[in-house]
C-alpha positions in Angstrom: -0.1 0.2 -0.1 1.7 3.1 -1.0 2.6 5.8 1.8 0.5 8.4 0.4 -3.1 6.3 0.6 -2.1 5.7 4.2 -2.3 8.7 5.3 -5.2 9.6 3.1 -7.1 7.3 5.0 -4.9 8.2 8.3 -6.2 11.8 7.6 -10.2 10.5 6.9 -10.2 8.5 10.3 -9.3 11.8 12.2 -11.5 13.4 10.4 -14.4 11.4 11.3 -13.4 10.9 14.6 -13.7 14.6 15.6 -16.6 14.5 13.9 -18.3 11.6 15.4 -16.8 12.9 19.1 -19.8 15.3 20.9 -19.3 19.4 20.9 -17.6 19.4 24.1 -17.6 22.9 26.8 -15.6 25.5 25.6 -13.4 24.3 27.7 -11.8 21.8 25.6 -11.4 24.3 22.8 -7.7 23.9 22.8 -7.9 20.0 21.7 -10.6 21.1 19.3 -7.3 23.7 18.1 -4.7 20.5 18.3 -7.2 18.3 15.3 -7.4 21.2 12.8 -3.5 21.8 13.0 -3.3 18.0 12.6 -6.0 18.0 9.7 -4.5 21.3 8.1 -0.6 20.0 8.6 -1.4 16.5 7.1 -3.3 18.3 4.0 0.0 20.4 4.4 2.3 16.6 3.9 -0.3 15.6 1.5 0.6 18.2 -1.2 3.7 18.1 -1.1 3.9 14.3 -1.5 1.7 15.6 -4.6 4.1 17.9 -5.7 6.8 16.0 -5.0 4.8 12.9 -6.8 4.0 15.0 -10.3 7.9 16.2 -10.2 8.9 12.9 -10.6 6.6 11.6 -12.9 7.6 14.8 -15.5 10.9 13.7 -14.8 10.6 10.6 -16.0 8.6 11.2 -19.1 11.8 13.5 -20.0 13.7 10.9 -19.3 12.0 8.2 -21.5 12.2 11.1 -24.3 15.3 11.9 -24.3 15.5 7.9 -24.8 13.8 8.2 -27.8 15.3 11.1 -29.6 18.9 9.2 -28.8 17.7 6.0 -30.1 16.2 7.5 -32.5 20.0 9.6 -33.4 21.7 6.6 -33.6 19.2 4.2 -35.6 19.8 6.9 -38.4 23.1 6.7 -37.7 23.0 3.3 -37.7 20.5 3.2 -41.8 23.5 6.0 -42.7 26.8 3.8 -42.1 24.5 0.5 -43.7 24.1 2.4 -46.3 27.6 3.6 -46.8 28.5 -0.1 -47.0 26.1 -0.4 -49.1 27.3 1.7 -51.4 31.4 1.0 -51.1 30.7 -3.1 -51.1 28.7 -1.9 -54.7 31.2 0.5 -56.2 34.1 -2.6 -55.1 32.4 -5.1 -57.2 32.2 -2.6 -60.0 36.2 -2.4 -59.6 36.4 -6.1 -59.2 34.9 -7.4 -62.1 37.0 -5.7 -64.3 37.9 -9.2 -66.4 41.8 -9.7 -66.7 41.2 -10.8 -70.2 40.7 -7.5 -72.1 43.8 -6.1 -71.9 46.4 -8.6 -74.0 49.0 -9.6 -71.8 52.0 -10.6 -74.9 53.2 -6.9 -75.8 54.9 -4.6 -73.2 52.2 -2.0 -73.3 50.1 -4.9 -72.3 51.9 -6.0 -69.5 52.0 -1.9 -67.6 48.2 -1.8 -68.5 47.5 -5.4 -66.7 50.5 -3.8 -64.5 48.2 -0.7 -63.7 44.8 -3.1 -63.3 46.4 -4.9 -60.5 47.2 -1.6 -58.7 43.9 -0.1 -59.0 42.3 -3.9 -58.3 44.6 -3.8 -55.2 44.1 -0.1 -53.9 40.3 -0.7 -54.3 39.9 -3.4 -52.3 42.4 -1.3 -49.3 40.3 1.5 -49.5 37.3 -1.0 -49.1 38.5 -2.6 -46.0 40.0 0.9 -44.9 36.5 2.0 -45.1 34.5 -1.1 -43.6 36.8 -0.9 -40.3 36.1 2.4 -39.6 32.4 1.4 -40.8 32.5 -0.7 -37.9 34.0 1.4 -35.8 32.1 4.3 -36.6 29.1 1.7 -35.6 27.3 3.1 -32.5 27.6 0.9 -29.6 25.2 1.0 -26.8 25.8 1.5 -24.1 24.5 0.8 -20.9 25.5 3.1 -17.7 24.3 1.5 -14.2 22.1 3.5 -11.9 24.7 3.2 -9.3 27.1 4.9 -11.7 25.2 7.4 -12.8 24.5 8.5 -8.8 27.3 7.3 -7.1 27.6 10.2 -4.8 24.1 9.3 -3.7 24.9 5.7 -3.0 27.8 6.5 -1.0 26.0 8.6 0.9 23.5 5.8 1.4 26.4 3.5 2.3 27.6 5.0 4.9 23.8 5.1 7.0 22.7 8.6 5.6 19.1 9.2 6.2 16.5 9.6 2.9 16.0 13.4 4.1 19.9 13.9 4.4 20.9 12.2 1.1 18.4 14.4 -0.6 19.8 17.7 1.8 23.2 17.5 0.6 23.3 16.1 -3.3 20.1 18.7 -3.9 18.0 15.8 -5.1 14.2 15.9 -4.0 13.2 13.7 -1.9 11.0 11.2 -3.9 13.6 11.4 -6.5 15.9 9.5 -4.1 13.9 7.4 -3.2 12.7 6.2 -6.6 16.6 5.9 -7.6 17.0 3.8 -4.5 14.2 0.9 -5.5 15.1 1.2 -9.2 18.8 0.3 -7.7 17.4 -2.2 -6.2 15.3 -3.9 -9.4 18.5 -3.2 -11.4 20.2 -5.8 -8.8 17.7 -8.5 -8.7 
């Protein structure tokens, strides 16, 4: 059961109890004042929790949008690299498909021409292999960074036994977000 549901139930019970109680003399007015203070405190606390939850939901939505945009960029880069590789393979097959029997090898100029064709074939094969190596190097590799790496300071403080409030104060991250990060780390480990 979520903490805010428990708080809502407790608040409702307090309100119901206050309504059911019989009205007492004005001598017990401070007790009534205490109930009102408690109600206002609970309402204020619930409003804070709701604001924290809304901010957390917004941050998660932003992170999802950023991840989607990064994925789309990587996909377009991958498609561009695949297109380049296809072009290079196509040009490789065109250059290497020159038949060797076109040039007569019995004359001196024929030998020079044959040597030239062989050197062109070797150069084109070398260029294709270099471009393929570059494409393999440039191909985006998805790097999955763990949540503990991204929030190292937070987890160091948690390991030292600091409370969620102390961690939030020291790191500048909201309390609800600190709790969510710790929960996500637990899920990541399991």
